[in-house]
C-alpha positions in Angstrom: -30.0 -22.2 38.3 -30.1 -18.6 39.6 -29.8 -15.6 37.4 -28.0 -12.3 38.6 -30.0 -9.1 38.2 -28.5 -6.9 35.4 -28.3 -3.1 35.6 -26.7 -2.6 32.4 -28.3 -0.3 29.5 -29.2 -3.3 27.3 -31.7 -4.3 29.9 -34.2 -1.6 28.7 -34.6 -3.4 25.5 -34.6 -7.0 26.6 -38.5 -7.3 26.4 -38.6 -5.8 23.0 -35.8 -8.3 21.9 -37.5 -11.3 23.4 -40.8 -10.4 21.6 -39.0 -10.0 18.2 -37.1 -13.2 18.5 -40.3 -14.9 18.8 -41.1 -14.0 15.2 -38.1 -13.2 13.4 -34.2 -12.6 13.4 -33.0 -9.4 15.0 -30.1 -7.1 14.4 -29.1 -5.3 17.7 -26.6 -2.4 17.7 -25.5 -1.2 21.0 -22.1 0.6 22.0 -19.4 -1.2 24.1 -20.3 -1.4 27.8 -24.1 -1.7 27.0 -24.2 -5.4 28.2 -24.7 -7.1 24.7 -22.4 -10.0 25.5 -23.2 -10.7 29.1 -26.8 -9.5 29.8 -28.5 -10.6 26.5 -27.3 -14.2 26.3 -28.4 -14.9 30.0 -31.8 -13.3 29.5 -32.4 -15.5 26.5 -31.9 -18.6 28.6 -35.0 -17.6 30.3 -37.1 -17.7 27.1 -39.4 -20.8 26.9 -38.7 -20.5 23.2 -35.2 -21.9 23.8 -35.8 -24.0 26.9 -35.4 -27.2 25.0 -32.8 -25.9 22.6 -29.0 -24.8 22.7 -28.0 -21.4 22.1 -24.6 -20.8 20.2 -22.8 -17.6 20.5 -20.1 -17.0 17.9 -17.1 -14.7 19.2 -14.4 -13.6 16.8 -11.5 -13.9 19.5 -10.4 -16.9 21.6 -9.5 -14.9 24.5 -12.9 -13.1 24.5 -14.8 -16.4 24.0 -13.2 -18.1 27.1 -13.5 -14.9 29.3 -17.1 -14.4 28.4 -18.1 -17.9 29.1 -16.3 -17.9 32.5 -18.0 -14.6 33.4 -21.5 -15.7 32.3 -21.0 -19.0 34.3 -19.9 -17.0 37.3 -23.0 -15.0 37.1 -25.1 -18.1 37.4 -23.0 -19.3 40.3 -21.7 -22.3 38.3 -18.6 -23.5 37.0 -18.0 -23.1 33.2 -19.0 -26.2 31.3 -22.3 -26.5 33.0 -25.1 -24.3 31.8 -22.5 -22.1 29.9 -19.7 -23.7 28.1 -17.2 -22.9 25.4 -15.4 -24.4 22.6 -12.3 -23.0 20.9 -9.6 -24.5 18.9 -7.8 -27.2 20.9 -9.9 -26.5 24.1 -13.5 -27.5 25.1 -15.4 -26.8 28.3 -19.0 -28.1 27.5 -21.2 -30.9 28.8 -24.7 -32.3 28.2 -26.0 -29.9 30.6 -24.7 -26.9 28.5 -27.5 -24.7 27.1 -25.3 -21.6 26.0 -22.1 -22.6 24.2 -19.6 -19.8 23.2 -17.6 -20.8 20.2 -15.0 -19.5 17.9 -12.2 -20.2 15.4 -14.6 -21.8 12.8 -16.2 -24.0 15.3 -19.7 -22.9 14.2 -18.6 -23.6 10.4 -17.5 -27.2 11.4 -20.8 -27.7 13.2 -22.8 -26.6 10.0 -20.7 -28.7 7.8 -21.1 -31.7 10.0 -24.8 -31.4 10.4 -26.4 -28.4 8.4 -29.7 -28.7 10.2 -27.9 -27.8 13.5 -30.1 -30.3 15.5 -30.9 -29.1 18.9 -29.8 -25.5 18.3 -32.6 -22.8 18.5 -30.7 -19.6 18.2 -27.3 -18.6 16.8 -25.7 -15.2 18.2 -23.1 -13.5 16.2 -21.4 -11.3 18.8 -19.0 -8.4 17.8 -20.0 -8.8 14.3 -18.6 -5.1 13.6 -15.2 -6.8 13.7 -16.1 -8.5 10.4 -14.3 -11.8 11.1 -14.1 -14.0 7.8 -15.7 -16.8 9.9 -18.5 -14.7 11.2 -19.3 -13.6 7.5 -19.2 -17.3 6.3 -21.1 -18.7 9.1 -23.7 -16.2 8.8 -24.0 -17.0 5.0 -24.3 -20.7 5.8 -26.9 -20.0 8.5 -29.0 -18.0 6.0 -29.0 -21.0 3.5 -30.0 -23.4 6.4 -32.7 -21.1 7.2 -34.0 -20.9 3.7 -33.8 -24.6 3.0 -33.9 -26.7 6.1 -34.8 -24.7 9.2 -37.2 -21.8 9.0 -37.5 -22.0 12.9 -33.8 -21.3 13.4 -33.3 -17.9 14.8 -30.4 -15.5 14.3 -29.3 -12.6 16.5 -26.5 -10.2 15.1 -25.0 -8.0 17.8 -22.5 -5.2 17.2 -21.1 -1.9 18.6 -21.1 -0.3 15.3 -22.5 -1.9 12.1 -23.4 -0.9 8.5 -27.0 -1.8 9.2 -28.1 -1.0 5.7 -25.7 -3.5 4.1 -26.9 -6.2 6.9 -30.3 -5.4 6.3 -30.1 -6.4 2.7 -29.0 -9.9 3.7 -31.7 -10.1 6.4 -34.6 -7.9 5.0 -37.1 -9.4 7.4 -35.0 -8.9 10.6 -35.9 -6.5 13.3 -33.4 -3.8 13.9 -33.1 -2.6 17.5 -30.8 0.1 18.8 -29.8 0.5 22.4 -28.2 3.5 23.9 -25.0 3.0 25.8 -24.1 4.0 29.4 -21.0 5.9 29.4 -19.4 8.7 31.1 -17.6 11.8 29.8 -14.0 11.1 28.5 -11.6 14.0 28.1 -9.3 13.5 25.1 -5.8 14.7 24.9 -3.9 14.7 21.6 -0.2 14.1 22.5 1.7 13.7 18.9 5.5 13.0 19.5 7.6 13.8 16.4 10.8 12.8 18.2 13.0 9.9 16.7 12.1 7.6 19.6 10.5 4.2 18.9 6.6 3.8 19.1 7.3 1.7 22.4 9.3 4.4 23.9 6.8 7.1 23.0 3.8 5.1 24.3 5.9 4.3 27.7 6.6 8.0 28.2 2.9 9.0 27.6 2.0 6.2 30.0 4.0 7.7 32.8 2.7 11.0 32.1 -0.8 9.9 32.2 -0.3 8.0 35.5 1.3 11.2 37.1 -1.7 13.4 36.0 -4.6 11.2 36.8 -5.8 8.6 39.2 -7.2 5.1 38.2 -6.1 2.1 36.2 -4.7 2.5 32.8 -5.4 0.6 29.6 -2.7 1.1 27.1 -3.3 -0.1 23.4 -0.3 -1.2 21.5 -0.2 -2.9 18.0 1.2 -6.5 19.1 2.7 -8.8 21.6 6.3 -7.8 20.8 5.6 -4.2 21.4 3.7 -5.0 24.6 6.5 -7.0 26.1 9.0 -4.2 25.2 6.8 -1.5 26.7 6.4 -3.7 29.9 10.1 -3.8 30.3 10.4 0.0 29.9 7.6 0.7 32.3 9.0 -1.5 35.0 12.1 0.9 35.1 9.9 3.9 35.3 6.9 3.0 37.5 6.8 2.7 41.3 6.4 -0.7 42.9 2.8 0.1 44.0 1.6 -0.2 40.3 1.2 -3.6 38.8 2.0 -4.2 35.0 -0.2 -6.7 33.1 0.2 -7.9 29.5 -2.8 -8.9 27.6 -2.8 -10.8 24.3 -4.2 -13.8 22.8 -1.3 -16.2 23.2 -1.3 -16.0 27.0 -2.8 -18.6 29.2 -6.1 -18.1 30.9 -4.5 -17.5 34.5 -2.5 -14.5 33.1 -5.3 -13.3 31.2 -7.7 -13.4 34.2 -5.2 -11.5 36.3 -5.3 -8.6 33.7 -9.1 -8.3 33.7 -10.1 -8.4 37.4 -9.2 -5.9 40.0 -5.7 -6.3 41.8 -6.3 -8.6 45.0 -3.8 -6.3 46.9 -5.5 -3.0 45.9 -2.6 -2.0 43.6 -3.2 0.4 40.7 -3.0 -1.4 37.4 -1.4 -0.8 34.0 -2.8 -3.3 31.3 -0.9 -3.3 27.9 -3.3 -4.8 25.4 -3.7 -5.3 21.7 -6.9 -4.4 20.1 -8.5 -7.4 21.7 -9.5 -5.0 24.4 -11.4 -2.5 22.3 -14.8 -4.2 22.8 -14.7 -8.0 23.6 -13.4 -7.9 27.0 -14.8 -6.6 30.4 -11.8 -5.1 32.2 -12.5 -3.8 35.7 -11.4 -0.3 36.9 -10.2 1.4 33.9 -10.5 5.2 33.9 -7.6 6.1 31.7 -6.8 5.1 28.2 -3.3 5.4 26.5 -3.9 4.9 22.7 -0.8 4.3 20.5 -3.2 4.6 17.5 -1.8 1.5 15.9 -2.8 -2.2 15.3 -1.6 -5.0 13.5 -3.7 -6.8 10.8 -3.0 -10.1 8.9 -3.0 -8.9 5.2 -2.6 -11.4 2.4 -0.3 -10.3 -0.3 -1.7 -11.6 -3.5 1.5 -11.0 -5.5 3.6 -12.9 -3.0 1.1 -15.5 -1.7 2.0 -14.6 1.7 0.0 -13.5 4.9 2.0 -10.7 6.6 1.1 -8.7 9.9 0.9 -5.3 8.8 1.0 -2.3 11.2 -1.2 0.6 10.4 -3.3 3.4 11.9 -6.5 2.4 13.5 -10.0 3.7 12.1 -12.1 6.4 13.6 -14.6 3.9 14.9 -11.7 1.9 16.7 -10.4 5.1 18.1 -13.8 5.9 19.5 -14.2 2.4 21.0 -10.8 2.5 22.7 -11.6 5.9 24.2 -14.9 4.6 25.4 -13.0 2.1 27.7 -12.2 5.0 30.1 -15.6 6.1 30.4 -17.6 2.8 31.6 -17.4 3.3 35.2 -16.9 7.0 35.8 -15.5 9.9 34.1 -12.2 9.3 32.4 -9.5 10.5 30.3 -8.0 9.3 26.9 -4.4 10.1 25.6 -3.9 9.8 21.9 -0.5 9.5 20.4 -1.4 11.6 17.4 -2.7 15.0 16.6 -6.2 16.3 16.2 -5.6 17.0 12.5 -4.4 13.3 12.0 -7.5 12.2 13.7 -9.6 13.8 11.1 -7.9 11.9 8.3 -8.5 8.5 9.8 -10.7 6.2 7.8 -14.1 5.8 9.3 -14.1 1.8 9.5 -11.6 -0.9 8.9 -11.8 -3.3 6.0 -13.7 -6.5 6.4 -11.4 -9.4 6.7 -12.7 -11.2 3.8 -11.2 -8.5 1.5 -7.8 -8.9 2.9 -7.4 -12.6 3.5 -6.1 -15.8 2.0 -9.2 -17.2 0.6 -8.1 -20.8 0.3 -9.6 -21.9 3.7 -12.8 -20.2 2.9 -12.9 -21.7 -0.6 -12.4 -25.1 0.8 -15.2 -24.8 3.3 -17.4 -23.3 0.5 -16.5 -26.3 -1.8 -17.5 -28.8 0.8 -20.6 -27.0 1.4 -21.3 -27.3 -2.2 -21.5 -23.5 -3.0 -19.6 -21.0 -5.0 -18.4 -18.0 -3.0 -20.1 -15.5 -5.1 -23.5 -17.4 -4.6 -23.3 -17.1 -0.8 -25.0 -14.3 1.0 -22.1 -12.1 1.9 -21.9 -8.3 2.7 -18.6 -8.0 0.8 -17.7 -10.1 -2.1 -13.9 -11.1 -2.5 -12.1 -10.1 -5.7 -11.5 -12.5 -8.7 -7.9 -12.1 -8.0 -8.3 -13.4 -4.6 -10.5 -16.4 -5.7 -8.0 -17.2 -8.5 -5.1 -17.5 -6.0 -7.1 -19.7 -3.6 -8.1 -22.0 -6.4 -4.3 -22.2 -7.4 -3.2 -23.0 -3.8 -5.8 -25.7 -3.3 -5.2 -27.3 -6.7 -1.5 -27.4 -5.9 -2.3 -29.2 -2.7 -4.6 -31.7 -4.6 -7.3 -30.7 -2.4 -9.4 -29.5 -5.3 -9.5 -31.5 -8.7 -9.2 -30.0 -12.2 -12.9 -29.4 -12.3 -12.5 -27.3 -9.1 -14.4 -30.0 -7.1 -13.3 -31.4 -3.7 -11.0 -34.3 -4.3 -10.9 -37.5 -2.0 -7.8 -36.0 -0.5 -9.5 -32.8 0.0 -12.3 -34.3 2.0 -9.7 -36.0 4.3 -8.1 -32.6 4.7 -11.3 -30.9 5.7 -12.1 -33.7 8.0 -8.7 -33.4 9.9 -9.3 -29.7 10.4 -6.6 -26.8 10.7 -4.8 -25.3 7.9 -5.1 -27.2 4.5 -1.4 -27.3 3.9 -0.5 -28.6 7.2 -3.2 -31.2 6.9 -2.0 -32.3 3.4 1.6 -32.7 4.8 0.3 -34.8 7.6 -2.0 -37.0 5.6 0.5 -37.5 2.8 3.3 -38.3 5.1 1.5 -41.4 6.3 1.9 -43.2 2.9 5.7 -42.8 3.2 5.7 -44.5 6.8 5.3 -44.1 10.5 8.6 -42.1 10.9 7.6 -39.6 8.2 4.3 -39.1 9.8 6.0 -38.6 13.1 8.3 -36.1 11.5 5.4 -34.3 9.8 3.9 -33.8 13.3 7.0 -32.0 14.4 7.3 -29.8 11.3 3.5 -29.0 11.7 4.2 -27.5 15.1 7.2 -25.7 13.7 5.1 -24.1 11.2 2.4 -23.2 13.7 4.3 -22.2 16.7 7.3 -20.2 17.7 10.8 -20.8 16.3 12.8 -22.8 19.0 16.0 -21.2 17.5 14.9 -17.6 16.9 15.2 -15.6 13.7 19.1 -15.3 13.8 19.8 -19.0 13.5 19.5 -19.5 9.7 16.6 -21.1 7.8 17.5 -24.8 7.9 14.6 -26.8 9.3 17.1 -29.6 10.0 18.6 -27.6 13.0 15.2 -27.0 14.7 14.2 -30.7 14.3 17.6 -31.9 15.6 17.2 -29.6 18.7 13.7 -31.1 19.3 15.1 -34.7 19.0 17.7 -33.8 21.6 15.2 -32.0 24.0 12.3 -34.2 24.6 11.2 -31.7 27.4 11.1 -28.7 25.1 7.5 -27.0 25.3 6.9 -27.7 21.6 6.6 -31.5 22.2 3.3 -30.7 23.8 2.0 -29.8 20.5 3.7 -32.6 18.7 2.1 -35.1 21.2 -1.3 -33.4 20.5 -0.9 -34.4 16.7 0.2 -37.9 17.5 -3.0 -38.4 19.5 -5.1 -36.7 16.8 -3.6 -38.8 14.0 -3.3 -42.1 16.1 0.5 -42.1 15.5 3.4 -42.3 18.0 7.0 -41.1 18.2 9.1 -42.9 15.8 12.7 -42.4 14.2 12.7 -39.2 12.0 13.9 -39.6 8.5 15.4 -36.0 8.5 16.8 -36.4 5.0 13.3 -36.3 3.7 12.3 -33.0 5.6 12.3 -31.2 2.1 9.8 -33.6 0.7 7.4 -33.0 3.8 7.8 -29.2 3.4 7.0 -29.6 -0.3 3.8 -31.4 0.6 2.8 -28.4 2.9 3.9 -25.6 0.4 4.4 -27.0 -3.1 4.0 -23.6 -4.5 7.1 -22.5 -2.5 9.6 -25.2 -4.0 12.3 -23.0 -5.3 15.1 -23.2 -7.8 18.3 -21.3 -7.3 19.1 -18.3 -9.5 22.2 -17.3 -7.7 23.3 -15.3 -4.8 20.8 -16.9 -2.5 17.9 -15.9 -4.7 15.2 -18.6 -5.6 12.7 -18.6 -8.3 9.4 -20.4 -6.9 6.8 -22.6 -8.5 4.2 -20.1 -8.1 6.1 -17.5 -10.2 7.3 -15.3 -7.2 10.9 -14.9 -5.8 12.4 -15.5 -2.4 15.8 -14.8 -0.8 17.9 -16.5 1.9 19.7 -14.1 4.4 23.5 -13.4 3.7 25.6 -16.5 5.1 22.4 -18.8 5.4 23.7 -22.5 5.4 21.3 -23.2 2.5 22.8 -20.6 0.2 24.0 -22.5 -3.0 21.5 -25.3 -2.7 20.2 -25.9 -6.2 16.7 -26.7 -4.9 14.9 -25.9 -1.7 11.4 -26.6 -0.1 10.2 -23.4 1.8 8.0 -23.6 4.9 8.1 -20.0 6.1 8.8 -16.6 4.6 8.7 -12.9 5.6 8.3 -9.9 3.4 11.5 -7.7 3.9 12.3 -4.2 2.9 15.9 -5.3 2.5 15.1 -7.8 -0.3 12.6 -5.5 -1.9 10.6 -7.6 -4.5 11.7 -11.0 -2.9 10.4 -12.4 0.4 13.0 -13.4 3.1 13.2 -17.3 3.5 13.1 -18.2 7.2 12.5 -21.8 7.2 13.5 -24.2 4.5 15.2 -27.4 3.5 16.9 -28.8 0.6 15.1 -31.0 -2.0 16.5 -32.7 -5.0 15.1 -33.0 -8.5 14.6 -36.9 -8.2 12.2 -36.1 -5.2 10.5 -33.4 -7.0 9.8 -35.6 -10.1 8.9 -38.7 -7.7 6.6 -36.7 -5.4 5.3 -33.5 -7.2 4.8 -35.1 -10.7 1.2 -33.5 -10.7 2.9 -30.0 -10.8 5.0 -30.8 -13.7 3.5 -30.0 -17.2 4.9 -30.4 -20.7 4.0 -27.8 -23.3 5.1 -26.5 -26.6 6.0 -23.0 -26.6 6.3 -20.9 -29.7 7.7 -17.4 -29.0 9.4 -14.5 -30.5 13.1 -14.3 -30.1 14.0 -10.6 -30.0 17.7 -11.2 -30.5 17.1 -13.3 -33.8 14.1 -11.5 -34.7 12.5 -14.5 -35.5 10.1 -17.2 -34.2 11.5 -19.8 -31.8 9.8 -23.1 -31.0 10.6 -25.4 -28.3 9.3 -28.0 -26.1 9.2 -27.2 -22.2 8.8 -29.3 -19.1 7.8 -27.0 -16.3 7.4 -27.2 -12.6 4.8 -24.5 -12.1 6.6 -21.4 -13.5 10.0 -23.0 -13.3 11.5 -24.4 -16.5 13.1 -27.8 -15.7 13.9 -28.8 -19.3 13.8 -27.0 -22.8 14.4 -28.7 -26.0 14.1 -27.3 -29.7 11.1 -28.7 -31.6 9.9 -28.7 -35.1 8.1 -26.1 -37.1 5.3 -24.6 -35.2 1.6 -24.9 -36.4 0.1 -22.1 -38.7 -2.0 -21.0 -35.9 0.9 -20.5 -33.5 2.8 -18.6 -36.2 -0.1 -16.5 -37.1 -0.7 -15.6 -33.3 2.9 -14.5 -32.9 2.9 -12.4 -36.0 -0.4 -11.0 -34.9 1.1 -10.0 -31.4 4.4 -8.6 -32.9 2.4 -6.6 -35.5 0.0 -5.3 -32.8 3.0 -4.3 -30.6 5.0 -2.6 -33.1 2.1 -1.1 -35.2 1.1 -2.2 -38.6 3.0 0.6 -40.3 6.2 -0.7 -38.9 6.1 -3.7 -41.3 9.0 -3.6 -43.8 6.9 -1.8 -46.6 8.7 -0.7 -49.6 8.2 2.8 -51.1 6.0 1.3 -53.7 4.0 -0.5 -51.0 3.5 2.7 -49.3 2.5 4.6 -52.4 -0.3 2.0 -53.0 -1.5 2.3 -49.3 -1.7 6.1 -49.7 -3.6 6.0 -53.1 -6.1 3.6 -51.6 -6.5 5.9 -48.6 -7.4 8.7 -51.0 -9.5 6.5 -52.9 -11.5 5.5 -49.8 -12.0 9.2 -48.9 -13.0 10.7 -52.4 -14.1 7.9 -54.6 -17.1 7.0 -52.5 -19.2 5.6 -55.4 -17.8 2.2 -54.7 -16.3 0.2 -51.8 -12.6 0.4 -51.2 -10.6 -1.3 -48.6 -9.8 0.4 -45.2 -6.0 0.7 -45.3 -5.8 3.1 -42.5 -3.6 1.9 -39.5 -6.7 0.8 -37.6 -8.2 -0.8 -40.9 -5.0 -2.7 -41.9 -4.8 -4.1 -38.3 -8.4 -4.9 -38.1 -8.2 -7.1 -41.4 -4.7 -8.5 -40.9 -6.3 -11.9 -40.7 -7.5 -11.6 -44.4 -4.8 -9.7 -46.4 -1.5 -10.8 -44.6 -1.6 -13.6 -42.1 -2.7 -16.4 -44.6 0.5 -15.6 -46.4 2.8 -16.0 -43.3 2.5 -19.7 -42.5 6.1 -20.4 -43.7 7.5 -17.0 -42.6 9.5 -17.4 -39.5 11.8 -14.2 -39.3 11.7 -10.6 -39.9 14.2 -11.0 -42.7 11.7 -13.4 -44.5 8.9 -11.0 -43.9 10.8 -8.2 -45.5 10.8 -10.2 -48.7 7.0 -10.3 -49.2 5.5 -8.7 -52.0 3.1 -6.5 -49.8 1.8 -4.6 -52.8 0.5 -7.7 -54.5 -1.1 -8.6 -51.1 -2.8 -5.4 -50.9 -4.0 -5.5 -54.6 -5.5 -8.9 -53.8 -8.3 -7.0 -52.0 -9.2 -5.2 -55.4 -11.0 -7.0 -58.4 -9.7 -6.1 -61.8 -12.1 -3.3 -62.3 -11.2 -1.7 -59.2 -7.4 -1.9 -60.0 -8.1 -0.3 -63.5 -10.2 2.5 -61.9 -7.5 3.2 -59.2 -4.8 3.5 -61.9 -6.9 5.7 -64.0 -8.1 8.1 -61.3 -5.2 7.9 -59.0 -2.2 7.1 -61.1 1.1 6.3 -59.9 2.7 8.3 -62.8 1.4 11.2 -65.1 2.5 12.3 -68.4 3.7 15.9 -68.6 3.7 18.1 -71.8 7.4 17.1 -72.7 5.9 13.5 -73.0 7.9 12.2 -70.0 6.2 10.0 -67.6 6.9 11.3 -64.0 6.0 9.6 -60.8 3.3 11.2 -58.6 4.0 11.0 -54.9 1.3 10.4 -52.5 1.9 10.8 -48.6 0.1 9.8 -45.7 -1.7 13.1 -45.2 -3.6 12.6 -48.3 -1.6 15.0 -50.4 -0.3 14.3 -53.9 2.8 15.9 -55.3 4.8 16.1 -58.7 8.4 16.9 -58.7 9.3 17.8 -62.3 11.8 20.3 -64.1 10.1 23.4 -65.0 10.9 23.1 -68.7 9.0 20.0 -68.9 5.8 21.5 -68.1 6.0 24.7 -70.3 2.6 24.8 -72.1 0.6 23.3 -69.1 -1.8 26.2 -68.4 -3.0 25.0 -65.0 -2.3 22.5 -62.1 -3.2 18.8 -62.8 -5.7 17.1 -60.5 -6.6 13.5 -59.7 -9.6 11.7 -58.0 -11.9 13.1 -60.6 -10.7 16.7 -60.1 -11.1 16.6 -56.2 -7.5 16.6 -55.3 -5.0 19.2 -56.6 -1.5 18.1 -57.4 1.2 20.1 -55.5 3.6 21.1 -58.2 7.2 21.0 -57.1 9.0 22.8 -60.0 12.8 22.0 -60.2 15.7 23.7 -61.9 17.7 21.9 -64.7 20.0 20.5 -61.9 16.9 19.0 -60.0 16.8 21.7 -57.1 13.3 22.9 -56.0 12.5 26.4 -57.5 8.9 26.7 -56.8 6.0 24.7 -55.0 2.5 25.7 -56.1 -1.0 24.4 -56.4 -1.7 27.3 -58.6 0.4 26.9 -61.7 -1.6 29.5 -63.9 -0.9 32.3 -61.2 2.7 31.3 -61.0 3.2 31.6 -64.7 1.7 35.0 -64.7 3.2 36.2 -61.4 6.5 35.2 -59.6 7.8 33.3 -62.8 9.3 36.5 -64.0 11.6 36.6 -61.1 12.5 33.0 -61.4 13.2 33.5 -65.2 15.5 36.5 -64.6 17.6 34.5 -61.9 17.7 31.3 -64.0 18.7 32.8 -67.4 21.9 34.0 -65.7 22.6 30.7 -64.1 21.4 28.2 -66.7 22.1 30.1 -70.1 21.9 27.0 -72.1 18.4 26.3 -70.9 15.1 27.6 -72.4 13.4 30.4 -70.3 10.6 31.6 -72.4 8.5 34.9 -71.8 5.2 33.1 -71.9 5.6 29.7 -70.3 2.0 28.8 -70.4 2.1 28.8 -74.1 5.7 27.7 -74.7 6.9 24.3 -76.0 7.8 21.9 -73.2 11.2 20.3 -73.4 13.6 18.2 -71.5 16.5 19.4 -73.7 19.0 22.4 -73.9 18.4 25.3 -76.4 21.1 23.9 -78.5 19.5 20.4 -78.7 16.1 22.0 -79.4 17.5 23.9 -82.4 19.1 20.6 -83.8 15.9 19.0 -83.6 13.9 21.6 -85.6 
């Protein structure tokens, strides 16, 4: 083995790094181009500490893992698979001689799950940790547990271009932190915002042509995704001269095409490389002196409300913009063109979100459950939300991967052992019980779900059409994936029972079984909605099983169904009985204003059957009344005027008669004590009409003993005797006031205003004419008799000549009669 001498900046800290790793873990922070991924791993192979042990290096991207492994092997003058190898999903180039293995796509997690002690492994390197891959976060958490419990000799090296070292330092408090300065040349930045109506691809193509004309050197163009890259390539081919070679760089390409983009052109042609954000930090690309940055990237974001992972285009962070710009200054001075303004740049977020906060956590939760840990107990920099975890539990329980105790089921262990996505693994495993043909069909469906649609997005959603095409074209490229599944499962090609396609899709996505709600809309088991495109052949099917959906602005709240198959209720009841629940529902019927009770059979959120049931239990009745009264407000109860008068009297008593305890009949108090004074009497009350017949006054008085009732009547009476001997009702209100509406003649001889509550509350006197119309309102009756009464007397004598209007009302005889009747009684 021969080692190539490095001249990279990271070489200056190699001795310090080697010394630190002999004692502890290390956090290495170095900018892009410093040589972290290339120089450091090779230098560690020279350490005696790891001479008998393997080094594992985790890379977040497949293309980078493969590229780095080939580069490192070349530096050693070897083929990949000897000293340096790699393992990624579906591809492995390693041997017994391999000492440095680059892995990705959860491979390290699999290794840990298979044998937590990681026998033969001395060091785990987490490269490009700043990308905050969910696999990297989880694998680091597992490695920390392994160190703590099983392997205190296992070393960890976390390498990053930019990193929140403080947060990572909390997870690894004993780790040595080493920083390395980068080697970069000056990069002149040009802000070139384009406010025209042209598409993003058109704007980027125009800016690339401009950059090529103004500067010499190879150009690296950042675009958000594969589709934009391919469209931009077609545009540039029409605008760029033949002496310029255009390359595309994204993760789905084969290794030959990727290699051609990364190395210098063999014919010496100038290169334009159109790439996604995989080219930000992970890859070494020769000859770049110009960067054209669209400022956009695509991230997979899990929509909790829809249960869908959707690619979301959005502006990059400042740190990403800096890393992209730095690509132009690795070999010499360069330039960077940004398709946004300087003002926009200042408003960019500093760093992107960690993947763990925006992902579907069901794969992560399954891994943690198999490991035997709760996610919140793991050593994580960022903790996912309760909503994410709840959704993940729901998905895995629907697949029967977790049992009712949230433990991994027997089926769940088989799903985990098979690997890949839990829903596809579930379909492949469950299909076997139906027969060889079903499992063969499931392999084809798995490829349809994982790979490109052979018919395109405009061919309707029917899965049957895709499968029929594959049956007819055994040379179709998708058959490669189907045969790989055949090999892995140990099954072969068999006749496909296409009529059962809906069952198999249901195995994979039971939460997406849908019932028609008309016009191509479907209500799904998980409570969300979905929509078929106009004129889709599945429109009108009463039940469908859905395999793929996209979020669509056209259908607003519903996702657009892109792959589905009919399924019938007999199949649902036979194969998805674990999702069917029976429950007794007791709820409020707004139309009838009454409590309605019925028995439900539900498939998740979908009601299959509903039948009326008998009388609900008292607890159910009480709960519904509690909810209704709480929603409407306790004062919305059908209180009569007498009921309200009692409530207002008790409120005054509570305020002024403090020498004893009175019930709190404020709105808050009545609601707080509703379980005591009202609900026990509602066990047989099922409607608002029945409620209105209750004697609320008696229910409220039940809270008072005999003495309290007598005291209330004495100090806050409902009626008062006036000088005419009439018993007149006092009127209490919700403001704590009391009034007495009485004809003026009946209170002659009353020298001053009456009082209640032991003289603490004055009565508002509403003095009425003989016809019952208000003449005066006062709480100072003595002052009225001596003052403005004279004007009232003068006016009333002319209008009501038959009635008595004395000159000294305070000392006059009260009466309820006319003057003539008064004379007759004398």
